[in-house]
TIMI-2910 file (N, C-alpha, C, CB; in pm, 1 decimal, decimal comma, always signed):
<rs>
+----------+----------+----------+----------+----------+----------+----------+----------+----------+----------+----------+----------+------+
!      n_x !      n_y !      n_z !     ca_x !     ca_y !     ca_z !      c_x !      c_y !      c_z !     cb_x !     cb_y !     cb_z ! resn !
+----------+----------+----------+----------+----------+----------+----------+----------+----------+----------+----------+----------+------+
!  +8474,1 ! +11032,2 !  +4612,2 !  +8586,5 ! +11078,4 !  +4692,3 !  +8545,7 ! +11087,0 !  +4839,1 !  +8636,8 ! +11215,2 !  +4641,7 !  Met !
!  +8637,5 ! +11047,3 !  +4927,0 !  +8607,3 ! +11047,1 !  +5069,9 !  +8640,6 ! +11183,0 !  +5131,3 !  +8685,5 ! +10935,0 !  +5141,7 !  Met !
!  +8564,5 ! +11214,7 !  +5235,6 !  +8590,0 ! +11342,0 !  +5302,9 !  +8715,4 ! +11328,3 !  +5391,6 !  +8465,4 ! +11385,6 !  +5388,1 !  Asp !
!  +8773,7 ! +11438,9 !  +5433,3 !  +8899,8 ! +11436,3 !  +5509,6 !  +8890,2 ! +11361,2 !  +5643,0 !  +8945,4 ! +11577,8 !  +5536,1 !  Pro !
!  +8774,9 ! +11369,6 !  +5708,0 !  +8759,8 ! +11299,3 !  +5836,7 !  +8767,9 ! +11148,9 !  +5816,6 !  +8625,7 ! +11336,4 !  +5904,1 !  Val !
!  +8702,2 ! +11098,9 !  +5714,9 !  +8706,7 ! +10955,6 !  +5686,0 !  +8848,9 ! +10911,8 !  +5653,1 !  +8612,3 ! +10920,9 !  +5569,7 !  Thr !
!  +8917,6 ! +10991,6 !  +5574,8 !  +9056,6 ! +10959,0 !  +5540,7 !  +9144,7 ! +10958,4 !  +5666,1 !  +9111,8 ! +11059,7 !  +5437,3 !  Leu !
!  +9121,6 ! +11054,5 !  +5756,2 !  +9199,5 ! +11060,0 !  +5878,7 !  +9172,4 ! +10936,0 !  +5964,5 !  +9167,1 ! +11188,4 !  +5957,3 !  Met !
!  +9045,0 ! +10898,7 !  +5975,7 !  +9009,8 ! +10781,1 !  +6055,9 !  +9071,3 ! +10654,0 !  +5997,3 !  +8857,0 ! +10766,3 !  +6064,9 !  Leu !
!  +9068,3 ! +10641,7 !  +5866,2 !  +9129,4 ! +10525,5 !  +5802,3 !  +9280,3 ! +10523,5 !  +5824,3 !  +9098,0 ! +10524,5 !  +5652,7 !  Leu !
!  +9340,3 ! +10640,0 !  +5827,5 !  +9484,5 ! +10648,4 !  +5849,3 !  +9525,1 ! +10613,4 !  +5991,4 !  +9533,0 ! +10786,5 !  +5816,1 !  Gly !
!  +9435,8 ! +10636,7 !  +6087,4 !  +9469,9 ! +10608,4 !  +6227,5 !  +9433,6 ! +10465,9 !  +6268,1 !  +9399,3 ! +10707,1 !  +6319,5 !  Thr !
!  +9360,3 ! +10394,9 !  +6185,8 !  +9315,2 ! +10260,2 !  +6221,2 !  +9430,4 ! +10166,4 !  +6260,9 !  +9239,1 ! +10200,3 !  +6104,9 !  Ala !
!  +9540,0 ! +10160,6 !  +6187,3 !  +9648,7 ! +10069,5 !  +6228,8 !  +9704,7 ! +10102,5 !  +6367,0 !  +9761,5 ! +10073,8 !  +6127,1 !  Pro !
!  +9717,3 ! +10230,7 !  +6397,9 !  +9769,1 ! +10269,3 !  +6530,0 !  +9670,3 ! +10231,8 !  +6639,1 !  +9798,5 ! +10420,4 !  +6535,1 !  Ala !
!  +9542,8 ! +10252,3 !  +6614,1 !  +9439,3 ! +10217,6 !  +6712,3 !  +9438,9 ! +10067,4 !  +6736,3 !  +9299,5 ! +10264,8 !  +6664,5 !  Val !
!  +9450,2 !  +9990,2 !  +6630,5 !  +9452,9 !  +9844,6 !  +6644,8 !  +9576,6 !  +9798,6 !  +6722,4 !  +9449,6 !  +9777,6 !  +6506,6 !  Leu !
!  +9688,6 !  +9863,5 !  +6700,6 !  +9810,6 !  +9826,9 !  +6772,5 !  +9796,0 !  +9855,1 !  +6921,8 !  +9931,4 !  +9902,9 !  +6715,6 !  Lys !
!  +9738,5 !  +9969,1 !  +6955,2 !  +9715,1 ! +10002,8 !  +7096,4 !  +9617,3 !  +9903,6 !  +7158,4 !  +9661,0 ! +10147,5 !  +7110,4 !  Val !
!  +9510,8 !  +9871,6 !  +7088,2 !  +9412,4 !  +9776,2 !  +7139,2 !  +9476,0 !  +9639,1 !  +7161,3 !  +9293,5 !  +9764,7 !  +7042,4 !  Ala !
!  +9561,6 !  +9597,0 !  +7070,0 !  +9630,1 !  +9469,1 !  +7083,7 !  +9722,0 !  +9469,4 !  +7205,7 !  +9710,2 !  +9437,7 !  +6957,0 !  Asp !
!  +9793,1 !  +9578,5 !  +7225,5 !  +9883,1 !  +9589,4 !  +7340,2 !  +9804,2 !  +9584,0 !  +7471,1 !  +9964,9 !  +9719,9 !  +7332,4 !  Thr !
!  +9693,4 !  +9656,2 !  +7477,1 !  +9609,8 !  +9654,1 !  +7597,7 !  +9553,8 !  +9514,4 !  +7624,0 !  +9494,7 !  +9755,1 !  +7584,6 !  Leu !
!  +9512,8 !  +9446,5 !  +7519,0 !  +9460,4 !  +9310,7 !  +7535,3 !  +9568,8 !  +9216,7 !  +7588,4 !  +9405,1 !  +9257,9 !  +7401,5 !  Ala !
!  +9690,9 !  +9230,7 !  +7539,9 !  +9800,3 !  +9146,9 !  +7589,4 !  +9828,7 !  +9174,8 !  +7736,0 !  +9926,8 !  +9169,5 !  +7506,5 !  Gln !
!  +9823,4 !  +9302,5 !  +7775,9 !  +9845,6 !  +9338,4 !  +7916,0 !  +9737,5 !  +9276,3 !  +8003,9 !  +9847,6 !  +9492,1 !  +7933,4 !  Ile !
!  +9612,7 !  +9284,3 !  +7959,3 !  +9503,5 !  +9225,4 !  +8037,2 !  +9519,3 !  +9074,6 !  +8049,7 !  +9368,9 !  +9258,3 !  +7973,5 !  Leu !
!  +9560,2 !  +9008,9 !  +7942,5 !  +9581,7 !  +8864,6 !  +7947,9 !  +9694,2 !  +8828,8 !  +8044,2 !  +9613,0 !  +8810,5 !  +7808,8 !  Leu !
!  +9802,7 !  +8905,2 !  +8042,2 !  +9914,2 !  +8878,7 !  +8133,7 !  +9872,6 !  +8899,5 !  +8278,7 ! +10033,5 !  +8968,7 !  +8100,1 !  Leu !
!  +9794,9 !  +9005,4 !  +8305,1 !  +9747,2 !  +9029,4 !  +8441,9 !  +9654,4 !  +8918,2 !  +8488,1 !  +9675,2 !  +9164,2 !  +8450,7 !  Arg !
!  +9564,7 !  +8875,0 !  +8399,9 !  +9472,7 !  +8767,4 !  +8435,2 !  +9549,6 !  +8638,4 !  +8462,6 !  +9369,6 !  +8745,5 !  +8323,0 !  Ala !
!  +9650,3 !  +8610,7 !  +8382,0 !  +9730,7 !  +8491,1 !  +8402,1 !  +9806,2 !  +8498,6 !  +8534,5 !  +9828,7 !  +8472,3 !  +8285,6 !  His !
!  +9862,4 !  +8614,0 !  +8565,5 !  +9934,9 !  +8630,6 !  +8691,6 !  +9840,7 !  +8612,4 !  +8810,7 ! +10002,2 !  +8769,4 !  +8697,5 !  Ala !
!  +9720,0 !  +8665,7 !  +8800,2 !  +9622,7 !  +8650,3 !  +8909,3 !  +9583,2 !  +8503,2 !  +8924,4 !  +9496,7 !  +8737,6 !  +8883,2 !  Gln !
!  +9565,9 !  +8433,5 !  +8815,2 !  +9532,3 !  +8291,5 !  +8820,9 !  +9643,1 !  +8212,7 !  +8889,2 !  +9507,2 !  +8236,4 !  +8680,1 !  Leu !
!  +9767,5 !  +8241,9 !  +8854,3 !  +9880,9 !  +8172,6 !  +8915,4 !  +9885,5 !  +8201,6 !  +9064,8 ! +10013,5 !  +8214,7 !  +8848,2 !  Val !
!  +9862,5 !  +8327,5 !  +9103,8 !  +9861,6 !  +8362,6 !  +9247,3 !  +9750,7 !  +8289,1 !  +9320,6 !  +9844,8 !  +8514,6 !  +9266,0 !  Arg !
!  +9632,2 !  +8282,2 !  +9259,6 !  +9519,5 !  +8213,0 !  +9323,6 !  +9548,1 !  +8063,6 !  +9338,1 !  +9390,3 !  +8234,4 !  +9242,4 !  Asn !
!  +9606,9 !  +8004,1 !  +9237,0 !  +9639,2 !  +7862,1 !  +9244,4 !  +9744,9 !  +7837,0 !  +9351,6 !  +9688,1 !  +7810,5 !  +9107,8 !  Gln !
!  +9843,0 !  +7924,2 !  +9361,5 !  +9946,9 !  +7908,8 !  +9463,2 !  +9886,8 !  +7923,8 !  +9602,9 ! +10059,8 !  +8012,0 !  +9441,7 !  Ala !
!  +9796,5 !  +8018,3 !  +9620,1 !  +9732,5 !  +8038,4 !  +9750,8 !  +9647,8 !  +7917,2 !  +9787,5 !  +9645,3 !  +8166,0 !  +9750,1 !  Ala !
!  +9579,2 !  +7861,3 !  +9690,0 !  +9497,6 !  +7742,2 !  +9716,0 !  +9586,6 !  +7624,3 !  +9755,4 !  +9412,5 !  +7706,1 !  +9591,5 !  Thr !
!  +9698,2 !  +7608,6 !  +9685,3 !  +9791,2 !  +7500,4 !  +9718,8 !  +9846,8 !  +7517,5 !  +9859,5 !  +9906,0 !  +7495,1 !  +9617,4 !  Arg !
!  +9880,3 !  +7640,5 !  +9895,7 !  +9935,0 !  +7666,1 ! +10029,8 !  +9831,7 !  +7637,6 ! +10137,6 !  +9983,5 !  +7811,2 ! +10041,4 !  Asn !
!  +9706,0 !  +7667,2 ! +10112,3 !  +9601,1 !  +7639,7 ! +10209,6 !  +9575,6 !  +7490,1 ! +10221,0 !  +9472,2 !  +7712,5 ! +10171,3 !  Gln !
!  +9587,9 !  +7417,4 ! +10111,9 !  +9565,3 !  +7272,9 ! +10113,8 !  +9672,8 !  +7202,0 ! +10194,9 !  +9562,0 !  +7217,5 !  +9971,2 !  Asp !
!  +9791,7 !  +7260,1 ! +10204,8 !  +9901,5 !  +7197,0 ! +10278,1 !  +9888,1 !  +7212,7 ! +10428,9 ! +10033,3 !  +7254,9 ! +10233,2 !  Asp !
!  +9805,6 !  +7308,8 ! +10473,5 !  +9790,9 !  +7333,2 ! +10617,3 !  +9688,7 !  +7238,3 ! +10676,7 !  +9749,9 !  +7479,0 ! +10644,1 !  Lys !
!  +9708,7 !  +7194,1 ! +10799,3 !  +9609,8 !  +7109,0 ! +10865,0 !  +9479,7 !  +7186,3 ! +10890,7 !  +9666,2 !  +7053,8 ! +10997,4 !  Pro !
!  +9371,1 !  +7113,6 ! +10907,5 !  +9242,2 !  +7176,3 ! +10934,9 !  +9245,5 !  +7249,6 ! +11067,6 !  +9130,4 !  +7072,1 ! +10934,9 !  Ala !
!  +9176,1 !  +7359,8 ! +11076,8 !  +9169,7 !  +7435,8 ! +11200,7 !  +9284,3 !  +7531,6 ! +11218,1 !  +9165,5 !  +7343,8 ! +11316,0 !  Gly !
!  +9377,3 !  +7537,8 ! +11127,5 !  +9486,9 !  +7631,5 ! +11135,1 !  +9597,5 !  +7589,1 ! +11230,1 !  +9435,7 !  +7763,5 ! +11175,4 !  Gly !
!  +9589,6 !  +7467,1 ! +11285,3 !  +9694,5 !  +7419,5 ! +11375,8 !  +9815,6 !  +7381,4 ! +11293,1 !  +9645,6 !  +7298,5 ! +11461,6 !  Val !
!  +9932,5 !  +7425,7 ! +11341,1 ! +10053,9 !  +7396,0 ! +11265,3 ! +10136,8 !  +7290,4 ! +11336,4 ! +10136,9 !  +7523,1 ! +11244,2 !  Gln !
+----------+----------+----------+----------+----------+----------+----------+----------+----------+----------+----------+----------+------+
</rs>
């Protein structure tokens, strides 16, 4: 027979996994947004003439 703490931990595992999954999705979305911003900034810099002359 398992002790009460072990039973409690086993009972909370699905909730912990759901929170971890949500946090991982948020981190992936933030990383993707940062990548898109960096690519857009690089594209904008490539369009400008050398020396900053417009």
